[in-house]
C-alpha positions as CSV (number, residue, x, y, z in Angstrom):
1,M,-18.8,-45.0,-4.2
2,L,-18.1,-41.5,-2.7
3,H,-20.4,-40.2,0.0
4,I,-20.2,-36.7,1.6
5,P,-22.5,-36.4,4.6
6,R,-23.5,-32.8,5.2
7,S,-23.5,-32.9,9.0
8,D,-20.0,-34.0,10.0
9,K,-17.8,-32.8,7.1
10,T,-16.3,-36.3,6.4
11,L,-15.7,-38.0,3.1
12,I,-16.4,-41.7,3.0
13,F,-15.0,-43.9,0.2
14,E,-16.1,-47.5,-0.1
15,S,-14.4,-49.8,-2.5
16,T,-15.8,-53.0,-4.0
17,E,-13.9,-55.0,-1.3
18,Y,-16.0,-53.2,1.3
19,T,-13.0,-51.3,2.7
20,K,-14.2,-48.1,4.4
21,I,-11.9,-45.0,4.5
22,T,-13.0,-41.9,6.3
23,I,-11.2,-38.6,5.7
24,H,-12.0,-35.4,7.5
25,A,-12.5,-32.4,5.2
26,E,-10.2,-30.2,7.3
27,S,-7.2,-32.5,6.5
28,I,-7.6,-32.1,2.7
29,K,-5.2,-29.5,1.3
30,K,-6.9,-26.7,-0.4
31,P,-6.4,-26.7,-4.2
32,M,-4.0,-24.1,-5.6
33,N,-6.8,-22.3,-7.4
34,T,-8.0,-21.0,-4.0
35,L,-5.2,-18.4,-4.1
36,K,-6.5,-17.4,-7.6
37,A,-10.0,-17.1,-6.2
38,E,-8.8,-15.1,-3.3
39,Y,-7.0,-12.7,-5.7
40,Q,-10.4,-12.1,-7.4
41,R,-12.3,-11.9,-4.1
42,D,-9.9,-9.9,-1.8
43,F,-6.7,-8.5,-3.1
44,Y,-5.4,-7.4,0.3
45,S,-5.9,-10.9,1.7
46,W,-4.2,-12.4,-1.3
47,I,-1.2,-10.2,-0.8
48,H,-0.9,-11.2,2.9
49,Q,-1.3,-14.9,2.1
50,N,1.5,-14.7,-0.5
51,I,3.7,-12.8,2.0
52,E,3.1,-15.6,4.6
53,L,4.0,-18.3,2.0
54,L,7.2,-16.4,1.2
55,K,8.1,-16.1,4.9
56,Q,7.5,-19.8,5.3
57,G,9.6,-20.6,2.3
58,K,6.7,-22.3,0.5
59,L,7.7,-21.0,-2.9
60,A,5.8,-23.8,-4.7
61,D,2.5,-22.6,-3.2
62,I,2.9,-19.0,-4.3
63,D,0.8,-17.8,-7.2
64,I,3.8,-16.9,-9.3
65,E,2.0,-15.7,-12.5
66,I,-0.2,-13.2,-10.7
67,L,2.6,-12.2,-8.4
68,I,4.8,-11.3,-11.4
69,D,2.0,-9.3,-13.0
70,E,1.4,-7.4,-9.7
71,L,5.0,-6.6,-9.3
72,E,5.2,-5.3,-12.9
73,S,2.1,-3.3,-12.3
74,M,3.6,-1.8,-9.1
75,A,6.7,-0.6,-11.1
76,K,4.4,1.0,-13.7
77,R,2.3,2.6,-11.1
78,D,5.3,4.1,-9.4
79,K,6.5,5.6,-12.8
80,R,3.0,6.9,-13.4
81,E,2.9,8.6,-10.0
82,L,6.3,10.1,-10.7
83,T,5.1,11.6,-14.0
84,S,1.8,12.7,-12.5
85,R,3.5,14.6,-9.6
86,L,6.0,16.2,-12.0
87,M,3.1,17.3,-14.2
88,I,1.3,19.0,-11.4
89,L,4.5,20.6,-10.1
90,I,5.5,21.9,-13.5
91,A,2.0,23.2,-14.2
92,H,2.1,25.2,-10.9
93,L,5.6,26.5,-11.6
94,L,4.5,27.7,-15.1
95,K,1.5,29.4,-13.5
96,W,3.8,31.0,-10.9
97,Q,6.2,32.2,-13.6
98,F,3.7,33.4,-16.2
99,Q,1.0,34.8,-14.0
100,P,3.0,36.4,-11.1
101,E,0.1,38.7,-10.3
102,N,-1.9,35.6,-9.2
103,Q,0.7,34.0,-7.1
104,S,-0.8,32.8,-3.8
105,G,-0.2,30.8,-0.7
106,S,-2.3,28.0,-2.3
107,W,0.0,27.8,-5.3
108,R,3.1,27.8,-3.1
109,G,1.5,25.0,-1.0
110,S,0.8,22.9,-4.0
111,I,4.3,23.3,-5.3
112,R,5.7,22.4,-1.9
113,E,3.4,19.4,-1.6
114,Q,4.4,18.0,-5.0
115,R,8.1,18.4,-4.1
116,I,7.7,16.7,-0.8
117,Q,5.9,13.8,-2.4
118,L,8.4,13.5,-5.2
119,I,11.4,13.6,-2.8
120,E,9.7,10.9,-0.6
121,Q,9.0,8.7,-3.6
122,L,12.6,9.0,-4.7
123,E,13.9,8.3,-1.2
124,E,11.7,5.1,-1.0
125,S,12.7,4.0,-4.6
126,P,16.0,5.6,-5.5
127,S,16.2,3.8,-8.8
128,L,13.2,5.9,-10.0
129,R,15.8,8.7,-10.4
130,N,16.8,6.9,-13.6
131,N,13.4,7.8,-15.0
132,L,13.3,11.5,-14.1
133,D,14.4,12.8,-17.4
134,E,11.9,10.6,-19.3
135,S,9.2,11.5,-16.8
136,V,9.8,15.3,-17.2
137,V,9.6,14.9,-21.0
138,K,6.4,13.0,-20.7
139,A,4.9,15.3,-18.1
140,Y,5.6,18.6,-19.7
141,P,2.9,18.6,-22.5
142,K,0.3,17.7,-19.9
143,A,1.6,20.3,-17.5
144,L,1.5,22.9,-20.3
145,A,-2.1,21.9,-21.1
146,L,-3.0,22.4,-17.5
147,A,-1.3,25.7,-17.3
148,V,-3.0,26.9,-20.4
149,D,-6.4,25.8,-19.1
150,E,-5.9,27.4,-15.7
151,T,-4.3,30.6,-16.8
152,G,-6.3,31.3,-19.9
153,L,-3.0,32.2,-21.6
154,A,-2.2,31.0,-25.2
155,S,0.1,28.0,-25.3
156,K,2.6,30.0,-27.5
157,K,3.3,32.2,-24.4
158,F,5.0,29.2,-22.7
159,P,8.2,27.5,-23.7
160,P,7.9,24.5,-26.0
161,D,10.1,22.4,-23.7
162,C,10.3,22.3,-19.9
163,P,12.2,25.4,-18.9
164,Y,13.3,23.9,-15.5
165,T,16.2,21.6,-14.7
166,L,15.7,18.6,-12.5
167,Q,17.7,20.3,-9.8
168,Q,15.3,23.3,-9.9
169,L,12.2,21.1,-9.9
170,L,13.3,19.4,-6.7
171,D,14.8,22.5,-5.0
172,E,12.4,23.6,-2.3
173,N,13.6,27.2,-2.6
174,F,13.3,27.5,-6.4
175,Y,10.4,29.6,-7.6
176,P,10.8,30.9,-11.2
177,T,10.5,34.6,-11.9
178,A,8.7,36.2,-14.8
């Protein structure tokens, strides 16, 4: 027979030989699925619980499957951010080059902001440099669409491929001329 009183949080087990064992609920180890539940309930808390388990060397208690998924998602997110920042930067450079009469401090500020963010991202994760060429190729059609929408110019007025080198894209002094 198993009895769980509500008032004192103890478990009492009585066997057929009338042996009585009392276990306090606080001494029972939480099941591993509590980390999975925490992941669903509070992602930030889940991260910090796993960090603490890593620091303590309790590798067996870590939620390995979800941790792997999250690490893979982080890598994908960083690549998406790289491509997104390049898209915005290239769109603004295209507008700068193909509508020089509309150049403004706002455009210059947007170009500068994207470069700052890109450089910081590459400093924090230098291996992302390996993805720059691919990211530019991926970003250019979207940047072109943005530039077409924002300038009202026909897409055939713009180059079919990105006209800027990686060095130019990251050079804080580079602003294309018409």
